[in-house]
N, C-alpha and C positions, 0 to 999 in steps of 0.2 A: 200596338202600333197600327194605324190605319194604312190603307193602300198608298195614299200620297206619301206618308212617311217612309214606307218601304221603297218606293220609287226613288226618293231622295237618297236613301242610304245606299242603294245600288249605284246611283249616280256618283256618290262620293267615293265608292270603292274602286270604280273603274275609270273615272276621269283621270286625265294625266297632263293637263295643260298647266304650265307654270308661268306666272307673270313677274315682271321685274320693274323697278322704278329707277330712272336714270336722269342725269342732269340735262338741263336745257342750255341753249347757247349763251355765250357771254353777251354783255350789254352792247348794244350798237346804237349809237346815239343820235336831234334836229333843232333849229332855233325857232324862236317864235315869241310872241307876246300874248296879250289877252285874247285876240281873235283865235289863236290856236286852240285854246281850251274850249271855245264855243264849237269849233269844228270837231274836236275830239269827242265832245258830249254827243253831238249828232251822230258821229260815226259809231260810237259804242251803243247808242240807242238802236241804230239800224241793225247792228250785229246781233243784238239781243232778240230781235224779231225773226232772225233767219235761223235755218237749221243746218248751217254749214260750219259750225265751230264746236270744238270738242271739250269733253271733260278730260283733263289730264289724269291718267291713272297713277296714283302715287300713295305712298304711306303717309297718311295725314293724322295728326293727333286728334282732330275733331271726331274721326270715326271711332277711335278708342273711347273718347269721352261720350259720344252718342250711344254706343253699344254697352258702355260700362263694363268693358272687357279688357284684358291684358292684350298687348301687341301680338303675343303668341297665339291668340285666338284665331287670327286670320293669316299670320305670317310664319314662315319656317324659322326665321330668326327671332328668338325671344325678345330681342331689342327692337324689333319692328323694322319695316322697310324690306326691299328686295322681294323675291318670289313669295307668292301666297300658298298656303295649304288649300285643301279643297273647300273648306268653309269660306276662306277668303275669296276663292275663285267664284263660288256661287254668289257671294255678296256683290262682287264686281260685275258678274255676268247679268245680274238683275238690276244693274245701274245703281249700286251702293244701297240696296235695300234687300231684305229677305222676303221671299214669297209669303203670302198670308197663311198658307197651309204648311209652312215649313216648321217642323218641330225641332227647334234648335238644340234642346237638351238631348233628345234621342239621337240626333245626328252626331253630336260631338262625342257621345259615348261610343257610338259605332266607329267613328273615325279613330279613336284611341287604339282600336284593335288592328287598324290597317297601318303598316309601316311602309313608306315609300323608300326603296333602296336608292333609286337614282332618278332625278328629275332634271329637265333642261328647259331653258327659256331663251328667247331671242327678242331683243328690243331694237327696232330699226327706226331711226328718226332723221328726217330731212327738213330743211328750212329754205324758204325763198325770201331773200332780203331785198326790200325796196329802198332805193336811195333817194334822198332829197337834200337840196341845198349843199351839195358837195361837188366841187369841180372835178371833172374826169382827169384833169391834168395831174391831180395828186396821185392818181394811180393806186389808191388804197384798196386793198382786198380784205374783205371781212373775214374774220377768223376768231379763234378763242382769245387772242390777245389784242383785239381792236374793238372800238366802239362803233365803227361805221365803215361803209364801203362806198367807193366812188363809182361802182358799177352794179347793176342789178344782176344777181346771180343766185344759183342754187348751191346749198352746202349740205354735205353729209355730216350731221351732228352726232349720230350715234349708230353703232352697229355692234352691239354688245351681246355676247353669248355667255350664259351663266349655267354652271353645273352645280347641283346640290346632291350630295351622296349621304345617306343615312348609314354611317359606319356601324353604329350600334344603337341601342335604345336611347342612350343619353349623349351620343357623339355624332355631330353632323359636320361634313366638310363642304366648303363653298369655294368655287373658283369662277371668276368672270374675266373676260378679255374683250377689250374694245379696240377693234382695228389694230391688233398687234400689241396693245398696251394692257398689261395686267392691272385690273382695278382692284378686285377682291381676291384674296387667297388666305383663308383662315379656317380654323377648326373651332366649333362651338360646343362646349360641354354644358349640358343642362344639369348642373350639379344638384341643385335643389329646385325642382320645378316651381316656377313663378317667383321664387325668392332669391335664387342665385344662378346666374349663368357665367361662364368664363369663355372668353374669345381670345385666341392666339393667332397671330399672323399679320397680314396687311389688310386694313379695314379703314372705314371712314371714322374720324374722331367723333365721339358722341357728345357734341357740344350743344347745349340749349335745345331749341326746336329742331327736329330732324327735317331739314329742308331739301327739296328736290332741285330748286332753282339756285344755281350758283352765280346768278347775276344780281343778287341782292347786294347793294353797295357796301354795307358794313361787313358782310361776310366776305365779299371779294377783297375788301381792303385789308382785312386781317388774315387772309389766306385760308379761310375756313369754308369755302364753297363746297357744294355737294360732290364735286369731282376731286376733292382733296383726299388723299390716302396717306397713311403712315403705317409703320411697322411697330408692333408692340403687343401688349396684353391688356385686355379690358375685362372688367367684371361688373355685374349689375343685376338688378332685379327689383322686386317690390315687396312691401309688407303692409297689407291693408291699403290705406289711402296714400301711403308714402312710396315714392319710387326713387331710385338712386343708381349711380354708376361711378366708376373710377377707372382710369387708364394710365399706364406708364408706357411711353413711346419714344421713338427717335425724334428729336426736334429737327424738322425739315428733312427727315430721313437721313440724317448724318450721324448723330451720336445720341445715345440713350440719356437725354437730358430734358425730358418733357413729362409733365404730369397733369392730369385733368380730373375733375370731380364734379358731379351734379347731385343736387338734392332738391326734391320737390314733392308736391302733394296734389291730389285730385279731390276736389270738393264739389259734388254734383256736376254741373256742366263746365266747371272751371278747372283748368290744369295750369299750375304755376310752379316756378322753381328758380334756382340760381345755379349757374355753372361757372367754374373758374379754371384757368389754365396758367401754369407756371412752367416756363421753358427757357433754355439757354442755347439758342441755335448758333450764336457766335460768342463774342466776348462778354456781352451784357445779358443780364436776366431780363426776360420780358414777361409781363403779367397782363392777364385779360379776365375781366369779370362780365358775365352776361346775365341779366334778369329777364325772364320771359313769362308770357301768359297766353293761353289759348282758351276759347270757349265756343260751344256749339249748341244751337237750339233751333229746331224746326227748319232745317235747311240753310240756316245762316251760321257762319263761323267767322270768328275774328281771331287775330293773333297779333302779338307785338313783342318786340325784343329790344332791349337797350344794352349796349356794350360800351365799356370804357377800359382803357389800358394805359400802362406806363412801362418804362424800361429803366435800366440802371440799378444802382444799389438801393435806391429809396423804395421801400415796400408799402408806402402810404398811398391811399386813394382820396386824400383831401383834394378840394378843387384845384389848388396850386400844383399838386403832384400829378394830376391826370394829363397825359401827353396827347391822347387821341380819344375820340368817342364817335358813336354813331348809333342809329336806331332805325327801325322800320315798324310800321303799323299797316295792317291790311284787313280786308273783309272779303268774304266769298259768299255767293248766294246761289243755291241750286234752284233754278226756276222750275225745272222738272228733271227727272232722273238723268236724261241725256245731256242737258244743257246747264252750264254754269257760267256766271259772269263774276269777275273779281277786279279789285283795285288795291293798290298798295303805294304808300309813300315811304321813301327811304332817304337817309342822309348819312354821310360819312365825312368826318373832319380828321384827316391824318395827322395834323400838327396844329394844336390849339394856339401856338405862338405865331402862326403865319396866317395872314388874311388872304382870302381869295383862293384857297386850295380846297374848300368844302364843295363836295358834289351832292346834288339832290336829284332825285328821280321819281316820277310818277309812272307806275306801270298799270295799264288797263288791258284786260283780256276778256275774250269770249271763247268758250270751249264746248265742243260737241262730239260725242261718240256716235259716229254715223253707222258703224257696224260693231259687232261684239268685240272684236279685237283690233279696231282701227279708230283713229281720231284725227281731227285737224284742229288747229288753234290759230287765232289771230291775236297778235300782241302789238301794243303801241307803247314804245318806250319814250317818255317825255322827259328829257334831261333839262332841268331848270338852270338857266344861265346864272352864273355867280357874279353879282353886281359889285362885290367888294373889290377894292384896289388890289391888284396883284402885279407881280413882276411881268415884264414884257412877254407877250405870247411867243416871241422869237426864241425865248430861252427854254420853252417847253418842248422837249424833243419827242415826247410820246403823243402822236396825233390823236389816239383814242382819248387820252386824258384831256387834251386841248378841246376837242369837239364836245366832250362831256361838260367841261366848264363853260363853254360858249353856249350851251343849250341846244346842241344839234340832236334831233330826234330820229327815231327809226321805226319802221313798220316791218313786222316779221310774220310770215304765214308759214306755219309748221305742220307737217304731217307725221303721223306716228303709227307704227304697226307692231304688235307684240304677239308672240306665240308661245 
């Protein structure tokens, strides 16, 4: 091993900073027509040329695809997401690349000999919400349950502390709390390394693509945003190019009447699969199926997910039996290690028998890591007006939903620090 390799090994042994990935704010919605998109294009172009917008640090499937490694290669959790191990930290600190003189194989062998008994991380996130086209008389305050605010204001989006304890060689404990609310509280057993892990406690349901953003319309509509947690047991792993998971959990955290499963494969730069949920949170059974795909190549990554569901006694997914549907497609490009631009289109139709209730949103963002453990982001949420005939606006009591259907947009400037 050369001197550079030894330096990296010593760095791995004695570094102790842990990172975590947390949800972003709910959608906040503006109106407009064709001129708006011209303005948005100019705005995003200007953003791309500046150095004041961040890369959001997150568990992304394109990194696993790009490195051709399991999620556990960079994360403490074998399922991916959450705090990183030291290999993941180095990858992140070098702006999602490894140094040219970094001997990956030598380092990973050395890391296996180092067991971290206790690690902690803090993720602190705030947002400034800019209002447009909303009367101050409405007195609406932006929050996790609204799409817009009638006043410009700062919001505390995240202040989450995470503790990870290595109880033994194969057992790890995770606990995270966000401003008094317990998010994660589970034990992970690495039963058969790479092939089988078991997780017991409160955790995020492993449905389709692991997303950080809980403002994706279809995910929000089905209650599967990244801030969604439930209690149960999860098992998963991989075998060659195949990956899989299964979970049994409380439906809406009330009764143990929920089941989930995922099966997929990774072929070169492409990762695709299918997830399904069957649960009974009330009197009727509810079913949801999601097909997903991600791909990454030379700094460009794309992702897409299509979900459709029904409820009641009918277990068919023929066109006439589907009650609701939604999808999103997006792309991200790393201009250089610190700067990323992204765009996404999403749609959610909660009831296919009702016209005028479909929501559509275009999300544009520019992101920049201005320091090793700090970032700022600029988002433009463009809610597209629903032109279909619908019931009178006076009958819609949720102002956030109304503004979303009317096409009210929002601009968000977010800052984030993690330790």
